[in-house]
C-alpha positions as CSV (number, residue, x, y, z in Angstrom):
1,M,-30.1,-20.5,63.2
2,S,-33.7,-19.4,63.8
3,D,-36.6,-19.6,61.4
4,I,-35.3,-18.0,58.2
5,R,-38.7,-17.1,56.8
6,F,-39.2,-14.1,59.2
7,P,-37.0,-11.2,60.5
8,N,-35.4,-12.2,63.7
9,I,-32.3,-11.8,65.8
10,F,-30.1,-14.7,66.7
11,K,-26.8,-15.1,68.5
12,V,-23.6,-16.5,67.0
13,A,-21.1,-18.7,68.7
14,S,-18.5,-16.9,70.8
15,I,-15.2,-17.8,72.5
16,G,-13.9,-15.3,75.0
17,G,-10.8,-14.8,77.1
18,P,-8.4,-12.2,78.4
19,N,-7.3,-11.5,74.8
20,G,-10.7,-10.6,73.5
21,I,-13.8,-12.3,72.1
22,L,-14.1,-14.2,68.8
23,H,-17.5,-14.6,67.2
24,Y,-18.0,-17.0,64.3
25,F,-20.4,-18.8,61.9
26,E,-19.8,-22.3,60.8
27,D,-21.3,-25.2,58.8
28,A,-25.0,-24.9,59.8
29,L,-25.1,-21.4,58.5
30,E,-23.7,-22.3,55.0
31,K,-26.4,-25.0,54.5
32,E,-29.2,-22.5,55.1
33,F,-27.6,-19.3,54.0
34,P,-24.8,-19.5,51.4
35,I,-22.6,-16.4,51.7
36,R,-22.1,-14.7,48.3
37,R,-21.3,-11.1,49.4
38,I,-20.1,-9.3,52.4
39,F,-20.2,-5.5,52.8
40,W,-19.7,-3.0,55.6
41,I,-20.9,0.6,56.1
42,H,-19.3,3.1,58.5
43,D,-18.7,6.8,59.1
44,V,-22.4,7.5,58.7
45,P,-23.2,10.7,60.7
46,N,-24.9,10.1,64.1
47,G,-28.6,9.7,63.4
48,G,-28.1,9.2,59.7
49,S,-29.9,6.4,57.8
50,R,-29.0,3.9,55.1
51,G,-31.2,1.4,53.4
52,G,-34.6,2.6,52.5
53,H,-35.1,-0.3,50.1
54,A,-36.0,-4.0,49.8
55,H,-34.6,-6.8,47.7
56,I,-36.6,-9.1,45.5
57,D,-34.6,-12.3,46.1
58,E,-31.7,-11.4,48.3
59,N,-31.7,-12.3,52.0
60,Q,-29.3,-10.6,54.3
61,M,-27.9,-10.8,57.8
62,L,-26.9,-7.6,59.6
63,V,-24.3,-7.3,62.4
64,C,-23.4,-4.2,64.4
65,L,-19.6,-4.3,64.8
66,A,-19.5,-1.0,66.7
67,G,-21.8,1.6,68.1
68,K,-25.5,1.1,67.8
69,L,-28.0,0.4,65.0
70,S,-31.7,0.9,65.0
71,I,-33.4,-1.1,62.2
72,E,-37.0,-0.8,61.1
73,L,-38.3,-3.7,58.9
74,E,-41.6,-3.8,57.1
75,T,-42.8,-7.1,55.6
76,L,-45.1,-7.6,52.7
77,S,-48.0,-8.3,55.2
78,G,-47.5,-4.8,56.5
79,E,-46.0,-5.8,59.8
80,I,-43.4,-3.3,61.0
81,T,-40.8,-4.4,63.5
82,N,-38.0,-2.4,65.1
83,F,-34.7,-4.0,66.2
84,Q,-31.7,-2.6,68.1
85,L,-28.3,-4.0,67.5
86,S,-25.4,-3.1,69.7
87,Q,-23.5,-6.3,70.4
88,A,-21.3,-8.1,67.9
89,D,-22.7,-11.5,68.7
90,Q,-26.2,-10.4,67.6
91,V,-27.2,-11.1,64.0
92,L,-30.4,-9.8,62.4
93,Y,-31.8,-11.9,59.6
94,V,-33.6,-9.8,56.9
95,P,-35.5,-12.0,54.4
96,A,-36.1,-10.9,50.8
97,Q,-39.0,-8.6,50.1
98,T,-38.6,-6.8,53.4
99,W,-38.3,-3.0,53.4
100,C,-35.3,-2.0,55.6
101,V,-34.1,1.3,57.1
102,V,-31.0,1.4,59.3
103,K,-30.4,4.3,61.6
104,F,-26.8,4.7,62.7
105,Q,-26.0,5.9,66.3
106,E,-22.9,6.2,68.4
107,K,-20.5,5.7,65.5
108,G,-22.3,2.6,64.3
109,M,-20.6,0.2,61.9
110,L,-22.7,-2.3,59.9
111,L,-21.5,-5.6,58.5
112,G,-23.9,-7.0,55.9
113,I,-23.8,-10.6,54.8
114,S,-25.8,-11.6,51.7
115,D,-26.8,-14.8,50.0
116,R,-26.6,-13.2,46.5
117,E,-24.0,-11.2,44.6
118,F,-24.8,-7.6,44.0
119,S,-27.5,-6.9,41.3
120,E,-29.1,-3.6,40.9
121,A,-32.1,-5.4,39.3
122,D,-32.8,-7.1,42.7
123,Y,-33.4,-3.7,44.4
124,I,-36.8,-2.2,45.2
125,R,-35.8,1.4,45.8
126,D,-39.1,3.2,45.4
127,K,-41.4,2.7,48.4
128,K,-44.5,3.1,46.2
129,D,-43.3,0.0,44.2
130,F,-42.9,-1.9,47.5
131,E,-46.4,-0.8,48.6
132,K,-47.8,-2.3,45.3
133,L,-46.2,-5.6,46.2
134,Q,-47.7,-5.3,49.7
135,R,-51.2,-4.7,48.3
136,A,-50.9,-7.7,45.9
137,Y,-49.6,-9.9,48.8
138,R,-52.4,-8.9,51.1
139,T,-55.0,-9.5,48.4
140,K,-53.6,-12.9,47.7
141,H,-53.5,-13.9,51.3
142,G,-56.8,-12.2,52.4
143,I,-55.2,-9.8,54.8
144,L,-57.4,-6.8,55.6
145,T,-55.9,-3.4,56.2
146,G,-57.3,-0.3,58.0
147,G,-56.2,1.9,55.1
148,G,-58.6,0.3,52.6
């Protein structure tokens, strides 16, 4: 698995043949990312979005099982990165305290893998609260912004 401090896409192992393709995680993943919850989202209207939140402690991995997903991530430092998922062997790592918006296209189906059990208290649902965390982070780390 790639550096788990930053959002990034990595590929999982695959075995393919005339009967289809099998993708899988094994031991190395469990050591760095203990799986505590799995969820999936589908039947989102084309162009519809989900997410629009961050987690305080929860890290996630996102997989596109069908269709296409456009994902925008914003870190505490203010860096915004866009990712496209459209292959089942691509996994996007989303670290805690990263604002995430997922746009569904072409009958997209999202599989989410989390290292925490569900807790409403772990969610940052208000973008203004996230922006306060960003300002505190930037001040602590001496990061200058154009917006003052």
